KEBA-518606 format. One record per residue: x, y, z of N, C-alpha, C, CB in turn; residue in three letters. Coordinates in steps of 0.2 Angstrom, whole numbers, plus 5000, padded with zeros to 4 digits. Glycine has a CB too. Layout:
% KEBA-518606
XYZXYZXYZXYZALA...
% end
This chain:
% KEBA-518606
473651725082474151685085473951675092474851725085MET474051615094473951595101474451545104473251575103ARG474751555110475251515112475051495119475951545112GLN475051435121474851405128475551395131474351345128TYR475651425137476251415141476151385147476551485141ILE476451325149476351295155476851325160476351225155GLY476651325166477151345172477151295177476951415175SER477451305183477551255188476951245192478151275192GLY477051195196476451175201476351235205476651115205ALA475651245207475451295211475351365207475951305216GLY475551365201475451425197474851415192476151435193SER474951425185474451425181474651405174474051485181CYS474151395169474351395162474151465159473851335158VAL474651485154474551555151474351545144475151595152ASN473851585142473751595135473851655132472951575134LYS474351665127474551725124474351735117475351735125TYR473951785116473651795109474051845105472951815110ASP474651865108474951925104474851985107474751925097GLY474351995111474252065114474152055122473552095112ARG473852005124473751995131473851925133473052025133SER473851915140473951845143473351825147474551845147ILE473051775146472451745150472751685154471851725145ALA472451675160472751625164472251575166473051655171ARG472451515166471951455168472251415174471851405162TYR471851405179472051375185471651315186472151415191THR471651285192471251235194470551255195471451195201THR470451325196469851355197469451355191469851425200ALA469751355185469451355178469351275176469851395173GLN469551225180469451155178470051115177469051155172GLY470651145177471251105176471351065183471951155176LEU471551005181471650955187472350975191471650885184VAL472850995187473451015190473751065185473950955190SER474151115189474551165185475251145184474551235189THR475451085186476151055185476151025178476351005190ALA476251065172476151045165476851025163475851105161ILE476750965160477350935157477450945149477450855158ASN476850945146476850955139476150975137477050895135GLN476151015131475451045129475451025121475451125130ILE474851005119474750975112474051005109474750905112LEU474051025103473451045100473350995095473551115097GLU472750965095472550915090472250945084472050865093ASP472050895079471850915072471150955073471850855068ARG470850945078470150985079470251045083469650935082TYR470851065085470951125088470951125096470451185086GLY470751065098470751045106471451055108470450985107ASN471551075114472151085118472251035123472251155121ILE472750995123472850935128473450955132472950865124TRP473350945139473850965144474050895147473551015149PHE474650875147474950825151475250845157475550785147GLY474850825163475050845169475250795174474450885172THR475450815180475550765185474950735189476050795190ARG474350755186473750725189473350695184473350785193GLY473550685178473250655172473250695166472450645174GLY472750695162472750725155472050775155472750685149VAL472150835153471650885153471550905145471750945157ASP470850895143470750925136470350985137470350865132LYS470551035133470151105133469951115126470651155136TYR469251125125468951135119468851205117468351095118ASP469151255122468951325121468451355126468751335114GLY468051305128467551325133467651285140466851315130ARG467751215139467751175145468351135145467051135145TYR468551115152469051065153468750995154469551085159PHE469050945151468850875152469450835155468550835145ILE469350805160469850775164469850695162469850785171HIS470450665161470550595160471150575165470750575153TYR471050515168471450495173471450415173471350515180SER471750385178471750315179471050285180472150285184THR470550335182469850315183469550305176469550365187ASP469850335171469550325164469950275160469550395161ASN470450245163470850195159471550215158470450175153GLY471750275159472450295158472850255162472550375160LEU473450235160473850185163474250215169474450165158ILE474350285169474650315175474450395175475350305176ASP474350425181474150495181474750545180473850505187ASN475350525180475950565179476150565171476550545183THR475950615167475950615160476550655158475250625157VAL477050635155477650675153477550695146478250635154PHE477250655141477250675134476650655131477850645131CYS476450695125475850685121476050675114475350745122LEU475650645110475750635103475050615099476250585101LEU474850655094474350635090474650605083473850695088GLU474450535082474750505076474350525070474750425077ASP474550495064474150505058473450485057474550475052LYS473250435062472550415062472150455067472550335063LYS472450495070472050535075472050515082471350545072GLY472350455083472450425090472950475094472650355090ASN472750475100473150515105473550465109472750565109LEU474250475110474650435114474950475120475250405109TRP474950445125475150475132475750435135474650485137PHE476350465135476950435139476850455146477550455136GLY476850405151476750415158477350385162476150385160THR477250385168477850365173477850285173477750385180GLU477250255171477250185171477050145164476750165176ARG477150185159477050155152476650195147476650085153GLY476350165142476050205137475350185136476450175130LEU474950245135474250235134474050265127473850275139SER473550235124473250255117472550275118473450205111LYS472350335116471650355117471350365110471550415121PHE470850325108470550335101469950375101470350265099ASP469850415106469250455107468750435111469050475100GLY468750365112468250335116468550295122467850285112LYS469050255121469350215127470050215126469050145126SER470350195132471150185132471350115131471350215139PHE471950115127472250045127472950055130472350025119THR473150015135473750025138474349975136473650025146ASN474950005136475549955134476049965139475749975127TYR476349915142476949915146477549885142476749875153SER478049935141478549915137479149875141478849975134ILE479049865148479449825152479049795157480049865154SER479349745161478949715166478849765172479349655169GLU479349815173479249855179478849915177479949875181SER478649925170478249985168478750045167477750005173GLY479050055161479550095160479250175160479950085154GLU479650215163479450285162479650315155479850335167THR479150345152479150375145479250445145478650345141ILE479750475142479850555142479650585135480550565144TYR479650545130479550575124479250515119480150605121SER478850545114478550495109478650535102477750485111ILE478750495097478750515090478450465085479550535088LEU478150495080477950445075478350465069477150455073GLU478650415065479050435060478650435053479650385059ASP478950445048478650445041478350385039479050475036HIS478550325042478250255040477750245045478850205041ARG477550285050477050265055477250225061476550225051GLY477850215062478150185067478250235073478850145066ASN478050205079478150245085478850235088477650235090LEU479150295090479850295093479650315101480350335090TRP479950275105479750295112480450305116479350235115ILE480450365119481050385123480950365130481250455122GLY481350335134481250315141481750355145481450235141THR481650335152482050375157482750345158481750375163SER482850285156483550255157483650195152483650235164ASP483250175148483350115144483450135137482750065144LYS483550195135483650225128482950225125484050175125GLY482950205118482450215114482150145111482550265108VAL481550135110481250075107480750105102480950025112CYS480550055097480050065092479450025093480350065085THR478850045091478250005091477950005085477850035097PHE477849945082477549945075476749925076477849895071ASP476449925081475749915083475749845085475449915076GLY476249805085476249735088476749725093476349685082LEU477349745092477849725097478349785098478249665095SER478749785103479249835105479849815103479149865112PHE480349855100481049835098481449885101481149825091THR481949865106482449905109483049915105482549885116TYR483349965105484049975102484549965107484050045098TYR485049925105485549905110485949965112486049855107ASP486049985118486350045120487050045118486250055128MET487349985117488149985116488250005109488349915117ALA487750005104487850025097487350075095487749965093TYR487050115099486550165097486650235101485850145098SER486250245106486250315109486850325114485650325113LEU487050385115487550405119487350395126487850475118SER486750395128486450395135485750365135486450465138ASN485550335140484950295140484350345142484950245145GLY484450405144483950455146483750495139484150505152LEU483150485137482950525131482350575133482650475125VAL482550635132482050685134481550705128482450755136PHE481850705122481450725117481650695110481350795116GLY481250695105481450665098481150715093481250595098MET481450705087481150745081481350715075481350825082MET480950715070481150685063481150745058480650635060GLU481750755055481850815050481550795043482550835050ASP481650845039481350835032481750785028481350895028LYS482350765030482750715027482650645030483450735027ASN482150635035481950575038482550555043481850525033ASN482950595045483450585051483050595057484050635050ASN483150555062482850555068483350585073482550495071ILE483150635077483650665082483350655089483650745081TRP483850635093483650615100484050665105483950545102PHE483650695110483850735115484050685121483350795118CYS484650685123484850635128485250665134485350575125THR485350625139485750655145486450665144485650615151GLY486650645137487350655136487450675128487850595137ARG487150735127487250755120486650745115487850725117GLY486650765109486150765104486450705100486150825100LEU485950655098486050605093485650605087485950535097ASN485950585082485650585075485650515072485950635070LYS485050485070485050425067484750425060484550375071PHE485250405055485050415048484750355045485650435044ASP484550305049484250245047484750185047483950255040GLY485350205048485850145048486350165054486250145042LYS486550225055487050235060486850295064487750255056TYR487150295070487050345075487650395075486850315082PHE487450455076488050505076487950545082488050555070THR488450555086488350595093488650665092488750555098TRP488250715095488550785095488550795103488050825091TYR489150815105489250835112489550905113489550785116THR489750925119490150985119490850985115490350995127THR491050925114491650915110491550945103491950845110GLU490950945100490750965094490451035094490350915090GLN490451065100490251135101489551145104490151165094GLY489251095107488651105110488851145117488251045112LEU488351185119488451225125488351185131487951285125SER488051125131487951085137487751015134487451115142ASN487950965138487850895136487150875138488350845138ASN486750905142486050885144485650925139485950905151ILE485350885134484950915129484250895130485150885122VAL483850955130483050945132482650955126482951005137LYS482850985121482351005115482750995109482051065116ASN482350985104482650985097482151005092483050915095VAL482251045087481751075083482051085076481451135085LEU481751075071481951095064481451145062481951035059GLU481751205060481351265058481151265051481751335060ASP480851315049480551315042481151315037480051365041LYS481751335039482251345034482751285034482651405036ASN482551235038482951175039483551175044483251155032GLY483551225048484051235053483851185059484151305056ASN484351155062484251115068484351155074484651055068ILE483851165079483951205085483951155091483351255086TRP484351165095484451115101484451155108485151075100VAL484051135112483951165119484351125124483251185121GLY484751155128485151125133485051155140485851115131THR485451125145485351155151485751225152485651105156ASN486051245146486451305146486351335139487151295147ASN485651355138485551395132485351355126486151435130GLY485251395120485051365114485651355109484551405111MET485651305104486151295100485851285093486651235102ASN486151315088485951305081486551265077485751365077ARG486351205074486851175070487051215064486651105069LEU487651225062487851255056487951205050488451305057LEU487551205045487651155040488251165036487051155035PRO488451235035489051245031489651225035489051315029GLN489651235041490251215045490351135045490151245052ALA489751105046489751035046490051005040489051005048ALA489951035034490151015027490851045026489751035022GLN491251075030491851105029492351045029492051155035SER492851055024493351005023493750995030493851015018GLY493951045033494251045039493951005045494451115042THR493251025045492850985050492750915049492151025051LEU492650905042492550835040493150795042492450835033LYS493750815042494350775043494350755051494950815041ASN494050795055494150785062493450755064494250845066THR492950745060492350715062491950765067492450655066GLY492050825067491750875071491250915068492250925074SER490750935072490250985069490251045073489450945069SER489951095071489951155074489251185076490351205070LEU489151215082488551245083488651315085488251205089PHE488151355083488151425085487751425092487851475080LYS488051455097487751455104487351515105488251435109LYS486851505109486451565111486351555119485751575107TYR486751595122486651595129486551665132487351565132THR486651675138486451745141486851795138486751745149VAL487451785135487751845132487451865125488551825131SER487051815122486751825116485951845117486751765111GLU485751855123485051875125484651815127484851905119GLY484851755127484451705129484451695137484651635126PHE483951725140483951725148483551665150483651795150SER483651655156483251595159483651535160482651585155GLY484351535158484751475159484651425154484651445166GLY484451365156484251315152483551305149484451245155GLY483451265144482751255142482451195145482751245134SER481751195145481351135148481151085143480751165151TYR481151025145480950975140480250985137481050905143GLU480250955130479550965127479251035127479050915130ASN479651085126479451155126479751195121479551185133SER479751175115480051215110479551215104480751195108ILE479351265100478951265094479051325090478251265097THR478851325084478951385079478251405077479351365073GLN478051465078477451495076477451505068477251555080ASP476851525066476751535059477151595056476051555057LYS477351645060477851695058478551675058477751755063SER478751615060479351595060479751605066479751625055GLY479451635071479751645078479751585082479351705082ASN480251575085480351505089480251525097481051475088ILE479851485100479651495107480051435111478851495108TRP480351455116480751415120480551415127481551425119ILE480351365130480151365137480851355141479651305139GLY481051405145481651405149481451385156481951475149ALA481951395160481951375167481351415171482551375171THR481351475170480951515174480551565169481251555179ASP480551555163480251605158480151575151480651675158ARG479851615147479851595140480251645136479051595137VAL480651615131481051655127480751655120481751635127THR480751705116480451715109481051735105479851755108ASN481251695100481851705095481551735089482251645094TYR481751795087481551825080482151815075481351895081HIS482051765070482651755066482851815062482451705061PRO482351865061482551925057483051965061481951965055ALA483051965067483552005071484251975072483252025077GLY484351905069484951875070485351885064484851795072ASP485751935064486151945058486751905058486352025057ILE486851865053487451815053488151855052487351765047PRO488551825055489251855055489651815049489651845062ASP489651845043489951815038490651835036489551825031ILE490951875041491651905040492051855044491751975042ILE492551815041492951775045493451815050493451735040PRO493551785055494051825060494751825057494051795067PRO495151875060495851875059496251845064496051945057THR496651805063497051775069497751795068497051695068ILE498051815074498751835074499051795080498851905075GLN499751795080500151765085500251825090500851735083LEU500051815097500151865102500651855107499451875105SER500951785107501451775112501751705111501151775119GLY502451705112502851645112503151645119503351645107VAL502851595123503151585130503551525131502551585135ALA504051535136504451475137504451455144505251495135LEU504351395145504251365152503651395155504951365156PHE503151405152502551435154502651505157502251385160ASP503051545154503151605157503251655151503851615161GLU502851715151502951755145503651795145502351815146ASN503851805139504551835138504451905135504951785133ILE504851945137504852015134505352015129505052075140ASN505151995123505651985117505952045115505251955112TRP505652105116505952165114506552185118505452225115LEU506452165125507052175129507652125128506852165137SER507452065126507852015124508252035118507551945123VAL507952065113508252085107508852135108507752115102GLU508752175113509252225115509852195118508952275119LYS509752135122510252105125510352025124510152115133GLN510452015117510451945115510951905118510551945108LYS511551935120512051895123512051885131512751925122ASP511451905134511351905141510951845142511051965143THR511151805148510751755150510151775154511151705155THR509551745151508951765154508751715160508351775149LEU508551735166508351695171507651705172508751705178ILE507251645171506551655172506351645180506151595169LEU505751655181505551655188505551585192504751685189LYS505551535187505551465190506351445191505151415186ASN506751495189507451475190507851445183507551425195GLY507451435178507651415172508151465169507151395167THR508751445166509151495163509151485155509951485165ARG508951545152508951545145509551585142508251575142LEU509951555137510451585134510551565127511151575138LYS510851605123510951595116510251595113511351535115ASN509851635115509151645111509351685105508651685115LEU509151655099509351685093508651695088509851645089ASN508551755086508051765081508251825077507351775085PHE507851825071508051875066507751945067507951855059SER507151945069506752005070506151995074506552035063ASP505752055075505152045079504552065075505152095085LEU504052035076503352045073503152115075502851995074THR502752145070502452215072501852195077502152245066PRO501652245080501152245085501252205091500552225082TRP501452145091501452105097502252085098501152035096TYR502752105094503452105096503652035098503652155102ASN503451985093503651915094504151895090503051865093GLN504651855092505251835088505051805081505751795092PRO505451825076505351785070506051745069505251835064GLN505851685065506451635064506851615070506951665059ASN506451605075506751585082507051525082506151585087LEU507651525085508051465086508151455094508751475083GLN508051395096508051385103508551325105507451365106LEU508851325111509351265112508851205114509751285119ALA509251145113508851085114508451075120509351025113TYR508751105126508351105132507951165134508951095138ASP507851205129507351265130506751245125507651335127ASP506451185127505951155122505251145125506151085120ASN505151195130504451195133504151265130504451195141TYR503751255125503451315122502751325122503751315114ILE502451385123501751395123501651455118501451425130THR501251435113501051485108500351515110500951445101PHE500351585110499751615112499451655105499851665118GLN498851645104498551685098497951715100498551625092PHE497751755095497051795096496751805090497251865100ILE496051795090495651805084495251875085495151745083ALA495351915080495051975080494351975076495552035077ILE493851995079493151995076492752045080492851925076THR492252075076491852125079491152095082491752185074THR491052035081490352005082490451945087489951995076ASN490251945093490251885097490951855098489751835095ARG491451895100492151865101492151805106492551925103PRO491751805110491751745115491551685112491251755121LYS491251685106491051625102491551595098490451635099GLU492151635097492651615093493051545095493251665092VAL493151505091493451435093494151435088493051375092ARG494551385091495251385088495351305087495751415092TYR495851295082496151235081496851245079495751185076ARG497351205080498051215079498351145077498451245085TYR498951155074499351095071500051115071499051075064PHE500551075074501251085074501551035069501551075081LEU501751065063502051035057502751005059502051075051GLU502850945059503450915061503350875067503950975062GLY502750875070502650835076501950805076502750875083LEU501450845075500750825075500550785069500250885077ASP500150735069499950705063499250735061499850635064GLU498850765065498250795064498150855067497650745065ASN497650895065497450955068497150945075496950995064TRP497150985079496850975086496050985085497151025091SER495750955091495050965091494851045092494650925096THR494251065090494051135091494051155099493351145088ILE494351205101494451225108494251305108495151215110THR494051325114493951395115494651425119493351405120ASP495151385120495751415123496251435117496051355127GLN496451505118496851535113497551525114496651605113PRO497751465115498451445116498551375115498651465124LYS499151355114499351285113500051275116499451265105ALA500051215120500651205124501051145121500451195132ILE501651145120502151095118502751085123502351105111TYR502851035126503451025130503850965127503251015137ASN504450965129504950905127504950905120504750845131SER504950955116505050955109505750925107504851025106LEU505750885102506350855100506750905096506350785096PRO507350905094507750945090507450935083508450935090PRO507350995079507150995072506851055070506650935072GLY506551055064506251115061505451105062506451135054LYS505151155064504451155065504051215063504251145073PHE503451205061502951265059502351255063502851265051THR502151305067501551305071501051335066501651335078PHE500451305066499851335062499251335066499751285056LYS498851385065498251395069497751425065498351435076ALA497051415066496551445063495951455068496251395057LYS495551505066495051525071494351525067495151595074ALA493851505070493151505067492651545071492951435066VAL492251585068491751625072491151585073491551695068ASN490651615076490051585078489551555072489551635082SER489751585066489351565060489751505056489151615056GLU490351485058490651435055491151465050490251385052GLY491351525050491751555045492451555047491551625042TYR492951515044493651505046494051565044493851445044TRP494551575048495051625046495651605042495451655053SER496051645039496651615036497051585041497051675033ASN497551545038497951505043498551545045498251445039GLU498651545052499251575055499851525054499151595063LEU500451545052500951505051501551535055501151495044SER501951495059502551525063503051465063502351545070TYR503651485060504151435059504751445065504451425052SER504951395067505551395072505951335072505251415079PHE506551335076506951285076507151265083507651295071VAL507251205084507551175091508151145089507051125094ILE508751185091509351165089509551095093509951215091LEU509951055090510150995093510751005098510450935088PRO510850965103511450975108512050965104511350925114PRO512650985107513250985103513450915101513851015107TRP513250865105513450795103512950775097513350755109TRP512550815095512050795089512150835083511350785091ARG512650885083512750935078513150895072513150995080THR513250935066513550905061514250895062513450945054TRP514650945065515350935066515450885072515651005069TRP514950875076515050815081515050745077514550815087ALA514650745072514550685069515250675064513950685064TYR515450725062516150725058516650695063516350795055VAL516650725069517150705074517050635075517150745080LEU516450605076516350535078516650495072515550525078TYR516550515066516750475060517550475060516550505053ILE517850535061518550535062518850485067518850605063LEU518550495073518750445079518650375077518350465085VAL518050365074517950295072518450265067517250285069PHE518650315062519150295057519850275060519150345051LEU520050325064520650315068520650245072520850375073VAL520150235076520050175080520050115075519450175084ALA519750125069519650065065520350045062519250075059LEU520750105060521450095058521850055063521750155056THR521850085069522250055075522049975076522150095081ILE521349965075521149895076521449855070520349895076PHE521349875064521649835059522349825059521449875052ILE522749875061523449855062523649805068523849925064LYS523249815073523349765079523149695077522949795085TRP522549695073522349635070522749595066521649645067ARG523149635061523549605057524149575060523849665052GLU524449615065524949585069524749525073525249635075ARG524149525076523849465079523849405074523249485083ALA523549425068523449365063524149335061523149395057LEU524649375061525349355059525549305064525849405057ARG525449325070525649275076525249215076525649315083LYS524649225075524249165075524449115069523449185074GLU524649145063524849105057525449065059524949155051LYS525949095062526549065064526349005069527049105067VAL525949015074525748965078525348915075525348995084LEU524948935070524548885067524948835062524048915062LEU525448865059525948825055526348775059526448865051GLU526548795065526848745070526348695072527148785076GLU525748715073525248665075525148615069524648695077LYS525148645063525048595057525548545056524948645051VAL526148565057526748525057526648465062527448555057VAL526548485068526448445074525948395072526348475080MET525348415070524748375069524848335063524148415068ARG525248355058525348315052525748255054525748355047THR526248265059526748205061526248165065527248235065SER525848185069525448145073524948105069525048185078GLU524648135064524248105059524548045055523948155054LEU525248055054525648005050525747945054526248035048GLN525847955061525947905066525247865066526247925072ASN524747905067524147875068523947835062523547925069GLU524147855056523947825050524347755049524147865044LYS524947755051525347695051525047645056526047705053GLU524847665062524447625067523847595064524347665074LYS523447635061522847615058522947565052522447675055VAL523447575048523547525043523847465046524147555038GLU524247465051524447395054523847365057524947415060THR523347405061522747375063522347345058522447425068THR522247375052521847355047522147295044521847405041LEU522747285043523047225041522947165045523847235040THR522947175052522847125057522047105056522947145064LYS521647155055520947145055520747105049520547205055LEU521147115043520947075037521147005038521347105031LYS521746995041521946925043521446895047522646925046ALA521246925052520746895057520146885053520646945063LEU519946925049519346915045519346855041519146975041GLN519946845038520046785033520046725038520746795030ALA520346725044520246675048519546655050520746685054GLN519146715052518446705054518046675048518146765056LEU518146695042517846675036517946595035518046715030VAL518646585036518846515035518546475041519546505035GLU518546505047518246465053517446455051518346505059THR517146505049516446505048516246455042516146575045GLU516746445037516646395032516746325035517146405026LYS517246325039517346255042516746235047517946255047MET516446285051515846275055515346255051515746335059ASN515246285045514646265041514746205038514546325035GLU515346185036515546115033515346065039516246105031ARG515546075045515446035050514746025051515746055057PHE514346075051513646075052513246035047513246145052ARG513446045040513246005035513345935035513446035028ILE514045925037514245855037513945815043515045845038SER513745855048513445825054512745805052513445875060ARG512345855048511745835046511645785041511345905043GLU512145785037512145725032512345665036512745735027LEU512745665041512945605044512345575048513545615049HIS511945635052511445615056510845585052511245665060ASP510645635047510045615043510145565038509745685040ASP510645585033510745535027511045475030511145575022ILE511545475034511845415037511345365040512445435042GLY510945395044510445355048509945325043510045395053GLY509745365038509245335033509645275029509045385028THR510245295026510645235022510745175026511345265020LEU510845185033510945125037510345085037511145145045SER509745115038509145085038509045045031508545125039GLY509245085026509145055019509544985018509245105013ILE510144995021510644935021510344875025511344955023VAL510044895031509744835035509244805032509544865042LEU508744845029508144815025508344785019507644865024TYR508944805016509144765010509344695011509744805006SER509744685017509944615019509344575021510444625025HIS508844615025508244575027507844555021507844625031LEU507844595015507444575009507844525006507444635005ALA508544525006508844465002508744405006509644485003GLU508744395013508544335016507844315015508744345024ASN507444365014506744345013506644315006506244405014GLN507044345001506944314994507244244994507344364990ILE507744234998508044164998507544115001508744165002GLN507144145006506644105010506044105006506544125017ALA505944135001505344144997504744165001505244074994GLN504944215005504344255009504144315004504544275016HIS503744305000503544354995503244414998503044334990THR502744405003502444465006502944505010501844445010ASP503344475014503844505018504344545014504144455023GLU504544515008504944555003504644615001505144504997VAL504044614999503744674997503644725002502944654994GLU503544705008503544755014504244785015503244725020GLN504744745015505444775015505544825010505944715016SER505344805004505544854998505144914999505344814991LEU504544915002504144975003504545025008503444965005ASN504844985013505145025018505745055015505344985024VAL506145015011506745045008506545105003507044995003ILE505945094999505745154995505645214999505145134991GLN505245205004505045265008505645305011504545245014GLN506145255014506745285017507145325011507145235020SER507145295005507545335000507145404998507545284994ALA506545404998506145464997506345515002505445454996ASN506245495009506445535014507145565014506345505021ASP507645525012508345545011508345595006508745485010MET508045585000508045634995507745704997507645604989VAL507145695001506845765003507345795008506245745007ASN507645765013508045795018508745825014508345745023ARG508945785009509545805006509345875002509845755001LEU508745874999508545934996508445995000507845924992SER508145985007508146035011508746065013507746015018ASP509246015014509946035016510246085011510445985018ILE510146055005510446094999510146164998510346054992VAL509446164999509046234999509346285004508346214999TRP509446255010509646295016510246325015509546255022SER510746295012511446325011511446365005511946265011VAL510946365001511046414995510946484997510446384990ASN511446534996511346604998510746634994512046634996PRO510546614989509946644985509346644990509846614979GLU509346594994508746584999508746615005508546514999HIS509246665006509346695013508746745015509946735013ASP508346775010507846825012507246785015507646855005SER506846825019506346795022505746785017506046845027LEU505746825012505246805006505346735003505246865001LYS505946715002506046654999505946595004506846644997LYS506046615011505946565016505146555017506246595023PHE504746605016504046595017503746555011503746665018ILE504046575005503846534999503946465000504146564993GLN504546445002504646375003504246345008505446365006LYS504046375014503546345019502846345016503546395025LEU502646395012502046395009501946335004501846455005GLU502546315000502446264995502446194999503146264991GLU502846195004502746125008502146115011503346125014TYR501846175014501146165018500646145013501046235021ALA500646175007500146165002500146094999500146214996LYS500846064999500945994996500645945002501645984995GLU500745965008500545915013499745925014500845935020MET499445985013498745995015498345975009498646065016ALA498545965003498145944998497845884999498545954991THR498245835002497945765003497345765007498545725007VAL497245815012496645815016496145875014496845815023LYS496245905008495845965006495846025011495145945005ASN496446035014496546095019496846155015496946065025ILE496446215016496746275013497346305017496146325012LYS497746335013498346365017498346435015499046335014VAL498346485021498446555020499046575023497746585023GLN499346625020500046655022499946725023500646635017VAL500146755029500146825030500846845032499646835036HIS501146885028501746915030501846985027502346875027ALA502047035031502147105029502647115023502247155034PRO502547155018503047165013503647195016502747215008GLU503547235022504147265024504747215027503947315030SER504547155028504947105030505247055024504647065035LEU505047075018505147025013505947025012504847055006ALA506347075012507047075011507447055017507247135007GLU507147045022507547025029507946965027507047015034LEU508546965029509046915028509046865035509746945027GLN509046805033509046755039509746715038508446705039LEU510046705044510646665044510546595042511046665051PRO511046565039510846495037510646445042511546465033VAL511046445048510846405053510146415056511346405059GLU510046485057509346495060508846475055509346575061ASN508946495048508446475043508246405043508646505036ARG508746365044508646285043508346265049509346255043HIS508446285055508146265061507446285061508546295068ASN507246355059506546375059506146335054506546455057ILE506546315049506146275044505946215046506546275037TYR506446175050506246115053505746115058506846085056LEU505746175062505146185067504546195064505346245071PHE504446235059503846245055503646185051503946305051CYS504046155049503846095045503546045049504546065041LYS503846035055503545985060502846005062504045975066GLU502746075063502146095065501646085060502146175067ALA501846095054501346085048501146015048501646115041ILE501645975048501545895048500945875054502145855049ASN501045905060500645885065499945915064500845915072ASN499945975061499246005060498845965054499346085057ALA499245945049498845905044498645835047499345895038VAL499045805051498945735053498345735058499545705056LYS498445785063497945775069497445825070498445775075TYR497445885067497045935068496345935065497246005066SER496245895060495645895056495345965054495045855061ASN495846015053495646085052495446085044496146125054ALA495146145043494946155035495446215033494246185035SER495746255037496246305035496846305040495846375035ILE497446315037498046325041498246395039498546265039ILE498346435044498646505043499346505046498146555047GLU499746525041500446545043500546615043500946505038LEU500746645049500846715050501546735052500346745055SER501746795050502446815052502346885054502946815046VAL502646905060502546975063503146995066501946965069HIS503247065066503847095069503647125075504147145064ASP503947105081503747135087504447155090503447085092PHE504547225090505147255093505747225090505047255100ASP505847215084506447185080506547105082507047225083HIS505947075084505947005085505446975080505746985092THR505646925076505246895071504846835074505646875065ILE504146835074503746785077503446745071503246815082GLU503446685071503146635066502546605070503646585063PHE501946605067501346575070501046535065500846635073THR500846475067500446425063499846415067500846355062ILE499246435064498646425067498146385063498346495069ARG497746345066497246305063496546325065497346225064VAL
% end
């Protein structure tokens, strides 16, 4: 057996063979005694990572490598030999690979990141732990960083280790982290570590995980981590080895833990080397016994034995609080604590004190507790043997506590029941009184309401009679007004009929009368022309008479069409215009297009308006046919804000 042990600057390297210690200094060829890590390669050569470069010792001579030989930086923090036999050196300014002949340097960031640890996993990938950027992997081609927001608990990575299940463990500045290939799990002082600054991690031959921190060593307890209780809280448990357990030297040093062939574990501490012998570590397999040692009120211990003798006496605490009507059935043996305790509603500041009895490492006992009736989950594991509850509401409660020893064996459950009494206004008889008062008040209200309703009924009946009389008078007035309106309507209808007759007679007089007068005039003219035997002039007069007769017939037809109520709709009106336009346009081969929305089809046009619009459009169509020389006549109807617009476009 041989162990090489590095020490601080200005000292030496120690070689221990099990019997004696040999020392190596700069006088024997070391470039520096400030050793950061020691590595033995597959050929038995010892490599020293120092603050002045790398030294290789073959058993006889030291060979020095530095930046002069191609090393990226002379401050070397960590060493690794990969599966291919290449040596990797993590330095203050990046990564170097040595293949036995030359160096290949890698900078994993623009500024040259400081590398504290290197690991090769079972797939051959390199894991590189940095001083503040967390961890990255190197597959031989590129570096891949893990996002700090979803990976490590801290960016400072002192060391790494892959266990037999291919989990990778990281020593960080804030606890131990485990990566199972998918997820990261953090272990800190909340899960039982002795300190959050983790320097070393090692898996021994039995599969135990050892963790070196700034305050001693820790061993993860697999059986505790698999406990149902621990699983519910997401907590793990560590067995701690500090000064009280024989681990001297304070904290451990990074990259300085190993297990020899005999199974002993060597740990480099702050100022010494500690050797752990597993055979001497007898596990404590006997669970502790937990008992209730005290029930304090308002953060003050109570002499319950004295209270039992004077239950009717008011107890005044040091803080001035007055306790009275303390009620309990009996006292527990040994610790004289009250059983079946009942407290007033305002005596609700309670501290439960408990103690775990064990013969081995009592300082490593941890506790957890739960108040049934208030808490939803068990508390986290704590080393404090007490639980404080203030402002408890009235109700029945059961306090429960458990203790676990350094090996992860849990005690039986401590159970203590007590009652916080409600104030008098929340007792059952108070609620009965409330109900009685409510029923009396309800009865009084109902009686008062009945009298009020009877009065309202009388007043309402009087109002009904009054309003009935008023309504009868109003009805007579309305009927009288309605009779007058009907008479006025009849007069208006008659007037409208007379106006319509006047309009029709006026049109007949103007249009038909004028045309007939012309026919009579040309008839006399034709008679004189016949007597004078002017044949050509007679024929011309007869043509005029014929044309006038046709015009008269058309005008008479238009008048008859306009007064017909079946033609009141806009749809009928547009059809009439379209027929007239096509009749006129056919002579000159002009096409007629009509555009009218269906929403206006049933719009009703008054007779007088319809007739006037028809005459206007008819005249426009005539002018378009006679003078435009167009090929198409478009007739469009639009609704603009409840105004109907007729457009004739060529």
